[in-house]
SEFIZA-3560 file (N, C-alpha, C; in Angstrom, 3 decimals):
REM SEFIZA-3560
<numar><xx>34.144</xx><yy>88.420</yy><zz>248.336</zz><atom>N</atom></numar>
<numar><xx>34.878</xx><yy>87.227</yy><zz>248.654</zz><atom>CA</atom></numar>
<numar><xx>34.014</xx><yy>86.022</yy><zz>248.290</zz><atom>C</atom></numar>
<numar><xx>34.654</xx><yy>84.968</yy><zz>247.798</zz><atom>N</atom></numar>
<numar><xx>33.886</xx><yy>83.783</yy><zz>247.460</zz><atom>CA</atom></numar>
<numar><xx>34.282</xx><yy>82.624</yy><zz>248.357</zz><atom>C</atom></numar>
<numar><xx>33.320</xx><yy>81.776</yy><zz>248.557</zz><atom>N</atom></numar>
<numar><xx>33.528</xx><yy>80.618</yy><zz>249.418</zz><atom>CA</atom></numar>
<numar><xx>33.016</xx><yy>79.406</yy><zz>248.649</zz><atom>C</atom></numar>
<numar><xx>33.923</xx><yy>78.543</yy><zz>248.212</zz><atom>N</atom></numar>
<numar><xx>33.523</xx><yy>77.393</yy><zz>247.434</zz><atom>CA</atom></numar>
<numar><xx>34.570</xx><yy>76.296</yy><zz>247.580</zz><atom>C</atom></numar>
<numar><xx>34.270</xx><yy>75.157</yy><zz>247.026</zz><atom>N</atom></numar>
<numar><xx>35.224</xx><yy>74.042</yy><zz>247.023</zz><atom>CA</atom></numar>
<numar><xx>35.628</xx><yy>73.794</yy><zz>245.579</zz><atom>C</atom></numar>
<numar><xx>36.905</xx><yy>73.787</yy><zz>245.328</zz><atom>N</atom></numar>
<numar><xx>37.434</xx><yy>73.514</yy><zz>243.999</zz><atom>CA</atom></numar>
<numar><xx>37.768</xx><yy>72.027</yy><zz>243.917</zz><atom>C</atom></numar>
<numar><xx>37.106</xx><yy>71.327</yy><zz>243.010</zz><atom>N</atom></numar>
<numar><xx>37.330</xx><yy>69.895</yy><zz>242.846</zz><atom>CA</atom></numar>
<numar><xx>38.016</xx><yy>69.680</yy><zz>241.499</zz><atom>C</atom></numar>
<numar><xx>39.195</xx><yy>69.061</yy><zz>241.552</zz><atom>N</atom></numar>
<numar><xx>39.956</xx><yy>68.774</yy><zz>240.340</zz><atom>CA</atom></numar>
<numar><xx>39.808</xx><yy>67.297</yy><zz>239.981</zz><atom>C</atom></numar>
<numar><xx>39.730</xx><yy>67.031</yy><zz>238.689</zz><atom>N</atom></numar>
<numar><xx>39.736</xx><yy>65.639</yy><zz>238.236</zz><atom>CA</atom></numar>
<numar><xx>41.171</xx><yy>65.110</yy><zz>238.340</zz><atom>C</atom></numar>
<numar><xx>41.332</xx><yy>63.816</yy><zz>238.221</zz><atom>N</atom></numar>
<numar><xx>42.676</xx><yy>63.222</yy><zz>238.242</zz><atom>CA</atom></numar>
<numar><xx>43.523</xx><yy>63.774</yy><zz>237.097</zz><atom>C</atom></numar>
<numar><xx>42.896</xx><yy>63.968</yy><zz>235.959</zz><atom>N</atom></numar>
<numar><xx>43.613</xx><yy>64.495</yy><zz>234.788</zz><atom>CA</atom></numar>
<numar><xx>44.040</xx><yy>65.938</yy><zz>235.034</zz><atom>C</atom></numar>
<numar><xx>43.145</xx><yy>66.763</yy><zz>235.602</zz><atom>N</atom></numar>
<numar><xx>43.500</xx><yy>68.156</yy><zz>235.906</zz><atom>CA</atom></numar>
<numar><xx>44.644</xx><yy>68.219</yy><zz>236.909</zz><atom>C</atom></numar>
<numar><xx>44.565</xx><yy>67.407</yy><zz>237.950</zz><atom>N</atom></numar>
<numar><xx>45.617</xx><yy>67.406</yy><zz>238.979</zz><atom>CA</atom></numar>
<numar><xx>46.952</xx><yy>66.963</yy><zz>238.370</zz><atom>C</atom></numar>
<numar><xx>46.920</xx><yy>65.920</yy><zz>237.545</zz><atom>N</atom></numar>
<numar><xx>48.137</xx><yy>65.436</yy><zz>236.908</zz><atom>CA</atom></numar>
<numar><xx>48.741</xx><yy>66.517</yy><zz>236.012</zz><atom>C</atom></numar>
<numar><xx>47.905</xx><yy>67.179</yy><zz>235.258</zz><atom>N</atom></numar>
<numar><xx>48.356</xx><yy>68.246</yy><zz>234.377</zz><atom>CA</atom></numar>
<numar><xx>48.978</xx><yy>69.397</yy><zz>235.174</zz><atom>C</atom></numar>
<numar><xx>48.339</xx><yy>69.755</yy><zz>236.281</zz><atom>N</atom></numar>
<numar><xx>48.882</xx><yy>70.811</yy><zz>237.144</zz><atom>CA</atom></numar>
<numar><xx>50.225</xx><yy>70.391</yy><zz>237.735</zz><atom>C</atom></numar>
<numar><xx>50.336</xx><yy>69.152</yy><zz>238.152</zz><atom>N</atom></numar>
<numar><xx>51.592</xx><yy>68.670</yy><zz>238.729</zz><atom>CA</atom></numar>
<numar><xx>52.717</xx><yy>68.674</yy><zz>237.692</zz><atom>C</atom></numar>
<numar><xx>52.405</xx><yy>68.288</yy><zz>236.460</zz><atom>N</atom></numar>
<numar><xx>53.405</xx><yy>68.329</yy><zz>235.390</zz><atom>CA</atom></numar>
<numar><xx>53.834</xx><yy>69.765</yy><zz>235.102</zz><atom>C</atom></numar>
<numar><xx>52.873</xx><yy>70.663</yy><zz>235.048</zz><atom>N</atom></numar>
<numar><xx>53.187</xx><yy>72.073</yy><zz>234.804</zz><atom>CA</atom></numar>
<numar><xx>53.985</xx><yy>72.662</yy><zz>235.961</zz><atom>C</atom></numar>
<numar><xx>53.666</xx><yy>72.233</yy><zz>237.168</zz><atom>N</atom></numar>
<numar><xx>54.408</xx><yy>72.694</yy><zz>238.340</zz><atom>CA</atom></numar>
<numar><xx>55.867</xx><yy>72.254</yy><zz>238.247</zz><atom>C</atom></numar>
<numar><xx>56.079</xx><yy>71.023</yy><zz>237.847</zz><atom>N</atom></numar>
<numar><xx>57.437</xx><yy>70.506</yy><zz>237.700</zz><atom>CA</atom></numar>
<numar><xx>58.210</xx><yy>71.287</yy><zz>236.634</zz><atom>C</atom></numar>
<numar><xx>57.566</xx><yy>71.532</yy><zz>235.491</zz><atom>N</atom></numar>
<numar><xx>58.198</xx><yy>72.298</yy><zz>234.408</zz><atom>CA</atom></numar>
<numar><xx>58.528</xx><yy>73.722</yy><zz>234.855</zz><atom>C</atom></numar>
<numar><xx>57.570</xx><yy>74.374</yy><zz>235.487</zz><atom>N</atom></numar>
<numar><xx>57.774</xx><yy>75.755</yy><zz>235.932</zz><atom>CA</atom></numar>
<numar><xx>58.888</xx><yy>75.837</yy><zz>236.973</zz><atom>C</atom></numar>
<numar><xx>58.966</xx><yy>74.841</yy><zz>237.835</zz><atom>N</atom></numar>
<numar><xx>60.015</xx><yy>74.806</yy><zz>238.852</zz><atom>CA</atom></numar>
<numar><xx>61.383</xx><yy>74.662</yy><zz>238.183</zz><atom>C</atom></numar>
<numar><xx>61.498</xx><yy>73.750</yy><zz>237.227</zz><atom>N</atom></numar>
<numar><xx>62.750</xx><yy>73.541</yy><zz>236.514</zz><atom>CA</atom></numar>
<numar><xx>63.189</xx><yy>74.786</yy><zz>235.747</zz><atom>C</atom></numar>
<numar><xx>62.203</xx><yy>75.542</yy><zz>235.244</zz><atom>N</atom></numar>
<numar><xx>62.491</xx><yy>76.738</yy><zz>234.453</zz><atom>CA</atom></numar>
<numar><xx>62.646</xx><yy>77.982</yy><zz>235.318</zz><atom>C</atom></numar>
<numar><xx>62.483</xx><yy>77.830</yy><zz>236.620</zz><atom>N</atom></numar>
<numar><xx>62.639</xx><yy>78.967</yy><zz>237.526</zz><atom>CA</atom></numar>
<numar><xx>61.545</xx><yy>80.016</yy><zz>237.420</zz><atom>C</atom></numar>
<numar><xx>60.358</xx><yy>79.604</yy><zz>237.019</zz><atom>N</atom></numar>
<numar><xx>59.230</xx><yy>80.526</yy><zz>236.862</zz><atom>CA</atom></numar>
<numar><xx>58.454</xx><yy>80.610</yy><zz>238.174</zz><atom>C</atom></numar>
<numar><xx>58.975</xx><yy>81.399</yy><zz>239.099</zz><atom>N</atom></numar>
<numar><xx>58.423</xx><yy>81.419</yy><zz>240.458</zz><atom>CA</atom></numar>
<numar><xx>56.965</xx><yy>81.886</yy><zz>240.526</zz><atom>C</atom></numar>
<numar><xx>56.573</xx><yy>82.847</yy><zz>239.712</zz><atom>N</atom></numar>
<numar><xx>55.184</xx><yy>83.307</yy><zz>239.746</zz><atom>CA</atom></numar>
<numar><xx>54.249</xx><yy>82.194</yy><zz>239.296</zz><atom>C</atom></numar>
<numar><xx>54.615</xx><yy>81.527</yy><zz>238.210</zz><atom>N</atom></numar>
<numar><xx>53.785</xx><yy>80.420</yy><zz>237.714</zz><atom>CA</atom></numar>
<numar><xx>53.733</xx><yy>79.289</yy><zz>238.744</zz><atom>C</atom></numar>
<numar><xx>54.857</xx><yy>79.015</yy><zz>239.390</zz><atom>N</atom></numar>
<numar><xx>54.895</xx><yy>77.993</yy><zz>240.442</zz><atom>CA</atom></numar>
<numar><xx>53.915</xx><yy>78.346</yy><zz>241.553</zz><atom>C</atom></numar>
<numar><xx>53.937</xx><yy>79.588</yy><zz>241.998</zz><atom>N</atom></numar>
<numar><xx>53.035</xx><yy>80.017</yy><zz>243.069</zz><atom>CA</atom></numar>
<numar><xx>51.572</xx><yy>79.924</yy><zz>242.649</zz><atom>C</atom></numar>
<numar><xx>51.294</xx><yy>80.282</yy><zz>241.414</zz><atom>N</atom></numar>
<numar><xx>49.910</xx><yy>80.212</yy><zz>240.928</zz><atom>CA</atom></numar>
<numar><xx>49.413</xx><yy>78.762</yy><zz>240.926</zz><atom>C</atom></numar>
<numar><xx>50.235</xx><yy>77.868</yy><zz>240.413</zz><atom>N</atom></numar>
<numar><xx>49.837</xx><yy>76.454</yy><zz>240.350</zz><atom>CA</atom></numar>
<numar><xx>49.719</xx><yy>75.874</yy><zz>241.759</zz><atom>C</atom></numar>
<numar><xx>50.661</xx><yy>76.191</yy><zz>242.625</zz><atom>N</atom></numar>
<numar><xx>50.587</xx><yy>75.715</yy><zz>244.010</zz><atom>CA</atom></numar>
<numar><xx>49.308</xx><yy>76.202</yy><zz>244.682</zz><atom>C</atom></numar>
<numar><xx>48.914</xx><yy>77.426</yy><zz>244.373</zz><atom>N</atom></numar>
<numar><xx>47.691</xx><yy>77.983</yy><zz>244.960</zz><atom>CA</atom></numar>
<numar><xx>46.464</xx><yy>77.203</yy><zz>244.529</zz><atom>C</atom></numar>
<numar><xx>46.379</xx><yy>76.901</yy><zz>243.242</zz><atom>N</atom></numar>
<numar><xx>45.242</xx><yy>76.126</yy><zz>242.728</zz><atom>CA</atom></numar>
<numar><xx>45.186</xx><yy>74.764</yy><zz>243.414</zz><atom>C</atom></numar>
<numar><xx>46.330</xx><yy>74.103</yy><zz>243.489</zz><atom>N</atom></numar>
<numar><xx>46.382</xx><yy>72.790</yy><zz>244.138</zz><atom>CA</atom></numar>
<numar><xx>46.007</xx><yy>72.864</yy><zz>245.616</zz><atom>C</atom></numar>
<numar><xx>46.500</xx><yy>73.889</yy><zz>246.298</zz><atom>N</atom></numar>
<numar><xx>46.204</xx><yy>74.043</yy><zz>247.728</zz><atom>CA</atom></numar>
<numar><xx>44.719</xx><yy>74.296</yy><zz>247.961</zz><atom>C</atom></numar>
<numar><xx>44.119</xx><yy>75.164</yy><zz>247.151</zz><atom>N</atom></numar>
<numar><xx>42.685</xx><yy>75.432</yy><zz>247.293</zz><atom>CA</atom></numar>
<numar><xx>41.895</xx><yy>74.148</yy><zz>247.057</zz><atom>C</atom></numar>
<numar><xx>42.314</xx><yy>73.365</yy><zz>246.069</zz><atom>N</atom></numar>
<numar><xx>41.599</xx><yy>72.110</yy><zz>245.803</zz><atom>CA</atom></numar>
<numar><xx>41.773</xx><yy>71.107</yy><zz>246.946</zz><atom>C</atom></numar>
<numar><xx>42.830</xx><yy>71.273</yy><zz>247.726</zz><atom>N</atom></numar>
<numar><xx>43.043</xx><yy>70.418</yy><zz>248.901</zz><atom>CA</atom></numar>
<numar><xx>42.346</xx><yy>70.947</yy><zz>250.144</zz><atom>C</atom></numar>
<numar><xx>41.631</xx><yy>72.072</yy><zz>250.001</zz><atom>N</atom></numar>
<numar><xx>40.862</xx><yy>72.628</yy><zz>251.110</zz><atom>CA</atom></numar>
<numar><xx>41.622</xx><yy>73.591</yy><zz>252.005</zz><atom>C</atom></numar>
<numar><xx>42.811</xx><yy>74.017</yy><zz>251.580</zz><atom>N</atom></numar>
<numar><xx>43.584</xx><yy>74.971</yy><zz>252.379</zz><atom>CA</atom></numar>
<numar><xx>42.951</xx><yy>76.357</yy><zz>252.232</zz><atom>C</atom></numar>
<numar><xx>42.715</xx><yy>77.065</yy><zz>253.329</zz><atom>N</atom></numar>
<numar><xx>42.110</xx><yy>78.400</yy><zz>253.250</zz><atom>CA</atom></numar>
<numar><xx>43.002</xx><yy>79.392</yy><zz>252.499</zz><atom>C</atom></numar>
<numar><xx>42.373</xx><yy>80.278</yy><zz>251.748</zz><atom>N</atom></numar>
<numar><xx>43.089</xx><yy>81.294</yy><zz>250.979</zz><atom>CA</atom></numar>
<numar><xx>44.023</xx><yy>82.107</yy><zz>251.876</zz><atom>C</atom></numar>
<numar><xx>43.558</xx><yy>82.450</yy><zz>253.055</zz><atom>N</atom></numar>
<numar><xx>44.368</xx><yy>83.245</yy><zz>253.983</zz><atom>CA</atom></numar>
<numar><xx>45.677</xx><yy>82.525</yy><zz>254.322</zz><atom>C</atom></numar>
<numar><xx>45.602</xx><yy>81.239</yy><zz>254.525</zz><atom>N</atom></numar>
<numar><xx>46.796</xx><yy>80.450</yy><zz>254.853</zz><atom>CA</atom></numar>
<numar><xx>47.747</xx><yy>80.359</yy><zz>253.658</zz><atom>C</atom></numar>
<numar><xx>47.200</xx><yy>80.153</yy><zz>252.476</zz><atom>N</atom></numar>
<numar><xx>48.026</xx><yy>80.081</yy><zz>251.260</zz><atom>CA</atom></numar>
<numar><xx>48.757</xx><yy>81.406</yy><zz>251.061</zz><atom>C</atom></numar>
<numar><xx>48.018</xx><yy>82.498</yy><zz>251.205</zz><atom>N</atom></numar>
<numar><xx>48.612</xx><yy>83.831</yy><zz>251.031</zz><atom>CA</atom></numar>
<numar><xx>49.745</xx><yy>84.063</yy><zz>252.026</zz><atom>C</atom></numar>
<numar><xx>49.546</xx><yy>83.628</yy><zz>253.239</zz><atom>N</atom></numar>
<numar><xx>50.567</xx><yy>83.786</yy><zz>254.271</zz><atom>CA</atom></numar>
<numar><xx>51.831</xx><yy>83.003</yy><zz>253.928</zz><atom>C</atom></numar>
<numar><xx>51.665</xx><yy>81.773</yy><zz>253.498</zz><atom>N</atom></numar>
<numar><xx>52.821</xx><yy>80.925</yy><zz>253.153</zz><atom>CA</atom></numar>
<numar><xx>53.570</xx><yy>81.496</yy><zz>251.952</zz><atom>C</atom></numar>
<numar><xx>52.833</xx><yy>81.955</yy><zz>250.943</zz><atom>N</atom></numar>
<numar><xx>53.464</xx><yy>82.466</yy><zz>249.724</zz><atom>CA</atom></numar>
<numar><xx>53.866</xx><yy>83.940</yy><zz>249.841</zz><atom>C</atom></numar>
<numar><xx>53.449</xx><yy>84.565</yy><zz>250.934</zz><atom>N</atom></numar>
<numar><xx>53.749</xx><yy>85.983</yy><zz>251.178</zz><atom>CA</atom></numar>
<numar><xx>53.204</xx><yy>86.889</yy><zz>250.081</zz><atom>C</atom></numar>
<numar><xx>51.934</xx><yy>86.652</yy><zz>249.761</zz><atom>N</atom></numar>
<numar><xx>51.215</xx><yy>87.484</yy><zz>248.797</zz><atom>CA</atom></numar>
<numar><xx>49.872</xx><yy>87.863</yy><zz>249.413</zz><atom>C</atom></numar>
<numar><xx>49.198</xx><yy>88.796</yy><zz>248.804</zz><atom>N</atom></numar>
<numar><xx>47.888</xx><yy>89.229</yy><zz>249.289</zz><atom>CA</atom></numar>
<numar><xx>46.834</xx><yy>88.170</yy><zz>248.948</zz><atom>C</atom></numar>
<numar><xx>45.862</xx><yy>88.045</yy><zz>249.800</zz><atom>N</atom></numar>
<numar><xx>44.769</xx><yy>87.085</yy><zz>249.577</zz><atom>CA</atom></numar>
<numar><xx>44.077</xx><yy>87.321</yy><zz>248.242</zz><atom>C</atom></numar>
<numar><xx>43.952</xx><yy>88.575</yy><zz>247.838</zz><atom>N</atom></numar>
<numar><xx>43.310</xx><yy>88.876</yy><zz>246.553</zz><atom>CA</atom></numar>
<numar><xx>44.103</xx><yy>88.297</yy><zz>245.384</zz><atom>C</atom></numar>
<numar><xx>45.416</xx><yy>88.215</yy><zz>245.526</zz><atom>N</atom></numar>
<numar><xx>46.233</xx><yy>87.605</yy><zz>244.467</zz><atom>CA</atom></numar>
<numar><xx>45.869</xx><yy>86.135</yy><zz>244.308</zz><atom>C</atom></numar>
<numar><xx>45.712</xx><yy>85.449</yy><zz>245.414</zz><atom>N</atom></numar>
<numar><xx>45.327</xx><yy>84.034</yy><zz>245.365</zz><atom>CA</atom></numar>
<numar><xx>43.976</xx><yy>83.898</yy><zz>244.680</zz><atom>C</atom></numar>
<numar><xx>43.044</xx><yy>84.737</yy><zz>245.061</zz><atom>N</atom></numar>
<numar><xx>41.702</xx><yy>84.675</yy><zz>244.460</zz><atom>CA</atom></numar>
<numar><xx>41.771</xx><yy>84.924</yy><zz>242.950</zz><atom>C</atom></numar>
<numar><xx>42.580</xx><yy>85.893</yy><zz>242.531</zz><atom>N</atom></numar>
<numar><xx>42.716</xx><yy>86.177</yy><zz>241.103</zz><atom>CA</atom></numar>
<numar><xx>43.326</xx><yy>84.985</yy><zz>240.368</zz><atom>C</atom></numar>
<numar><xx>44.302</xx><yy>84.325</yy><zz>240.979</zz><atom>N</atom></numar>
<numar><xx>44.932</xx><yy>83.161</yy><zz>240.341</zz><atom>CA</atom></numar>
<numar><xx>43.924</xx><yy>82.035</yy><zz>240.188</zz><atom>C</atom></numar>
<numar><xx>43.059</xx><yy>81.869</yy><zz>241.172</zz><atom>N</atom></numar>
<numar><xx>42.029</xx><yy>80.829</yy><zz>241.079</zz><atom>CA</atom></numar>
<numar><xx>41.046</xx><yy>81.168</yy><zz>239.963</zz><atom>C</atom></numar>
<numar><xx>40.649</xx><yy>82.420</yy><zz>239.886</zz><atom>N</atom></numar>
<numar><xx>39.740</xx><yy>82.864</yy><zz>238.822</zz><atom>CA</atom></numar>
<numar><xx>40.384</xx><yy>82.621</yy><zz>237.457</zz><atom>C</atom></numar>
<numar><xx>41.667</xx><yy>82.945</yy><zz>237.326</zz><atom>N</atom></numar>
<numar><xx>42.373</xx><yy>82.721</yy><zz>236.059</zz><atom>CA</atom></numar>
<numar><xx>42.344</xx><yy>81.247</yy><zz>235.685</zz><atom>C</atom></numar>
<numar><xx>42.573</xx><yy>80.394</yy><zz>236.664</zz><atom>N</atom></numar>
<numar><xx>42.554</xx><yy>78.953</yy><zz>236.385</zz><atom>CA</atom></numar>
<numar><xx>41.153</xx><yy>78.510</yy><zz>235.977</zz><atom>C</atom></numar>
<numar><xx>40.137</xx><yy>78.971</yy><zz>236.686</zz><atom>N</atom></numar>
<numar><xx>38.764</xx><yy>78.582</yy><zz>236.375</zz><atom>CA</atom></numar>
<numar><xx>38.340</xx><yy>79.078</yy><zz>234.994</zz><atom>C</atom></numar>
<numar><xx>38.825</xx><yy>80.249</yy><zz>234.601</zz><atom>N</atom></numar>
<numar><xx>38.444</xx><yy>80.824</yy><zz>233.305</zz><atom>CA</atom></numar>
<numar><xx>39.255</xx><yy>80.270</yy><zz>232.140</zz><atom>C</atom></numar>
<numar><xx>40.525</xx><yy>79.942</yy><zz>232.405</zz><atom>N</atom></numar>
<numar><xx>41.374</xx><yy>79.564</yy><zz>231.285</zz><atom>CA</atom></numar>
<numar><xx>42.208</xx><yy>78.320</yy><zz>231.465</zz><atom>C</atom></numar>
<numar><xx>41.975</xx><yy>77.572</yy><zz>232.534</zz><atom>N</atom></numar>
<numar><xx>42.773</xx><yy>76.374</yy><zz>232.765</zz><atom>CA</atom></numar>
<numar><xx>44.240</xx><yy>76.717</yy><zz>232.960</zz><atom>C</atom></numar>
<numar><xx>45.104</xx><yy>75.822</yy><zz>232.544</zz><atom>N</atom></numar>
<numar><xx>46.536</xx><yy>76.051</yy><zz>232.717</zz><atom>CA</atom></numar>
<numar><xx>47.026</xx><yy>77.275</yy><zz>231.963</zz><atom>C</atom></numar>
<numar><xx>46.461</xx><yy>77.529</yy><zz>230.788</zz><atom>N</atom></numar>
<numar><xx>46.887</xx><yy>78.726</yy><zz>230.060</zz><atom>CA</atom></numar>
<numar><xx>46.470</xx><yy>79.985</yy><zz>230.820</zz><atom>C</atom></numar>
<numar><xx>45.429</xx><yy>79.877</yy><zz>231.617</zz><atom>N</atom></numar>
<numar><xx>44.982</xx><yy>81.022</yy><zz>232.411</zz><atom>CA</atom></numar>
<numar><xx>45.968</xx><yy>81.426</yy><zz>233.488</zz><atom>C</atom></numar>
<numar><xx>46.695</xx><yy>80.462</yy><zz>234.047</zz><atom>N</atom></numar>
<numar><xx>47.660</xx><yy>80.813</yy><zz>235.090</zz><atom>CA</atom></numar>
<numar><xx>48.942</xx><yy>81.385</yy><zz>234.502</zz><atom>C</atom></numar>
<numar><xx>49.083</xx><yy>81.314</yy><zz>233.188</zz><atom>N</atom></numar>
<numar><xx>50.248</xx><yy>81.904</yy><zz>232.519</zz><atom>CA</atom></numar>
<numar><xx>49.986</xx><yy>83.341</yy><zz>232.089</zz><atom>C</atom></numar>
<numar><xx>48.732</xx><yy>83.665</yy><zz>231.864</zz><atom>N</atom></numar>
<numar><xx>48.377</xx><yy>84.966</yy><zz>231.307</zz><atom>CA</atom></numar>
<numar><xx>47.982</xx><yy>85.955</yy><zz>232.390</zz><atom>C</atom></numar>
<numar><xx>48.168</xx><yy>87.216</yy><zz>232.064</zz><atom>N</atom></numar>
<numar><xx>47.697</xx><yy>88.274</yy><zz>232.939</zz><atom>CA</atom></numar>
<numar><xx>46.226</xx><yy>88.500</yy><zz>232.625</zz><atom>C</atom></numar>
<numar><xx>45.395</xx><yy>88.448</yy><zz>233.655</zz><atom>N</atom></numar>
<numar><xx>43.966</xx><yy>88.648</yy><zz>233.489</zz><atom>CA</atom></numar>
<numar><xx>43.679</xx><yy>90.145</yy><zz>233.443</zz><atom>C</atom></numar>
<numar><xx>43.011</xx><yy>90.585</yy><zz>232.396</zz><atom>N</atom></numar>
<numar><xx>42.717</xx><yy>92.008</yy><zz>232.231</zz><atom>CA</atom></numar>
<numar><xx>41.210</xx><yy>92.192</yy><zz>232.282</zz><atom>C</atom></numar>
<numar><xx>40.787</xx><yy>93.030</yy><zz>233.222</zz><atom>N</atom></numar>
<numar><xx>39.371</xx><yy>93.365</yy><zz>233.309</zz><atom>CA</atom></numar>
<numar><xx>39.142</xx><yy>94.684</yy><zz>232.600</zz><atom>C</atom></numar>
<numar><xx>38.099</xx><yy>94.770</yy><zz>231.781</zz><atom>N</atom></numar>
<numar><xx>37.827</xx><yy>96.043</yy><zz>231.088</zz><atom>CA</atom></numar>
<numar><xx>37.440</xx><yy>97.122</yy><zz>232.092</zz><atom>C</atom></numar>
<numar><xx>37.803</xx><yy>98.357</yy><zz>231.758</zz><atom>N</atom></numar>
<numar><xx>37.429</xx><yy>99.482</yy><zz>232.621</zz><atom>CA</atom></numar>
<numar><xx>35.937</xx><yy>99.745</yy><zz>232.482</zz><atom>C</atom></numar>
<numar><xx>35.296</xx><yy>100.157</yy><zz>233.575</zz><atom>N</atom></numar>
<numar><xx>33.895</xx><yy>100.577</yy><zz>233.454</zz><atom>CA</atom></numar>
<numar><xx>33.771</xx><yy>101.738</yy><zz>232.494</zz><atom>C</atom></numar>
<numar><xx>32.693</xx><yy>101.808</yy><zz>231.751</zz><atom>N</atom></numar>
<numar><xx>32.513</xx><yy>102.809</yy><zz>230.689</zz><atom>CA</atom></numar>
<numar><xx>32.685</xx><yy>104.235</yy><zz>231.172</zz><atom>C</atom></numar>
<numar><xx>32.292</xx><yy>104.535</yy><zz>232.383</zz><atom>N</atom></numar>
<numar><xx>32.361</xx><yy>105.912</yy><zz>232.874</zz><atom>CA</atom></numar>
<numar><xx>33.736</xx><yy>106.355</yy><zz>233.343</zz><atom>C</atom></numar>
<numar><xx>34.730</xx><yy>105.475</yy><zz>233.360</zz><atom>N</atom></numar>
<numar><xx>36.037</xx><yy>105.823</yy><zz>233.894</zz><atom>CA</atom></numar>
<numar><xx>37.123</xx><yy>105.942</yy><zz>232.840</zz><atom>C</atom></numar>
<numar><xx>36.780</xx><yy>106.099</yy><zz>231.612</zz><atom>N</atom></numar>
<numar><xx>37.780</xx><yy>106.204</yy><zz>230.533</zz><atom>CA</atom></numar>
<numar><xx>38.233</xx><yy>107.593</yy><zz>230.307</zz><atom>C</atom></numar>
//
C-alpha cells in the first residue's frame, strides 16, 4: 500500500475536468470513475472512501492512480498490463 499526496497543476486539473465532461457525455462510466478517483485523491480523499463511494475495490483505485501517474490521461484509458514473472510462464 502506498501513502502519498497527489498534487495536480492547474493545467492537469483542467485537463482532467475536460476529460471527465467528455467521458460523462459519452457514457464511459469506467473512464469517469477513473478520472473522479484521480481528482478525489488529489483533493486528499482517502482511497478507502473513494472505493466505497464508487463501489469498487481499493486496489482498483490504486491501479487507476498508478495508470494516471505512468501515462497521464491516456493512462486512464488503457488497461495496464504487468509482465508475468519469468518463473510463472
